[in-house]
C-alpha positions in Angstrom: -3.2 33.3 -16.7 -0.5 35.4 -19.5 1.0 38.4 -17.3 1.6 40.2 -21.0 0.3 40.8 -24.4 2.3 41.8 -28.1 0.9 42.9 -30.4 3.2 42.8 -33.8 1.7 45.3 -35.7 2.7 48.3 -34.1 4.7 46.6 -31.3 3.5 47.8 -28.4 2.7 46.1 -25.3 0.1 45.3 -23.2 -0.1 44.3 -19.0 -3.8 42.7 -19.5 -3.7 42.6 -15.2 -3.7 46.6 -15.1 -6.1 47.4 -18.2 -8.3 50.7 -18.7 -11.0 51.6 -21.6 -8.4 53.8 -23.3 -6.1 50.6 -23.6 -6.4 49.2 -27.5 -6.0 45.7 -27.4 -9.5 44.7 -27.5 -9.0 45.7 -31.1 -5.5 43.6 -31.3 -6.0 41.5 -34.2 -5.3 37.6 -33.9 -3.1 36.9 -36.0 -1.3 39.7 -34.8 -1.4 38.5 -31.2 2.1 37.5 -29.0 3.0 36.1 -25.5 6.3 36.2 -23.8 8.6 34.0 -21.4 9.8 33.9 -19.5 6.3 36.5 -19.2 7.7 39.8 -17.9 7.9 43.5 -19.8 12.2 43.2 -19.7 11.5 39.7 -22.4 9.0 42.8 -23.9 11.7 45.0 -24.3 14.3 43.4 -25.4 11.8 41.5 -28.8 11.4 45.6 -29.2 8.2 45.8 -28.3 7.0 49.4 -25.8 4.9 49.4 -22.7 1.4 50.7 -23.5 0.9 54.4 -22.1 -2.1 53.2 -20.9 -1.7 49.9 -19.6 1.7 50.4 -18.3 3.2 53.4 -15.9 6.7 53.0 -15.6 
């Protein structure tokens, strides 16, 4: 199972293991979803995605 999901429309990456109700992950359109290979937050950030303030605590 994937660990991170990117939303191409707002360039936010979400942690699928830490979703909370405030996270907008349920509203990401199918065509805006992207996954990362390898599946890591570092790769998502290198691809210019910003961590979700609700499901990724840094």
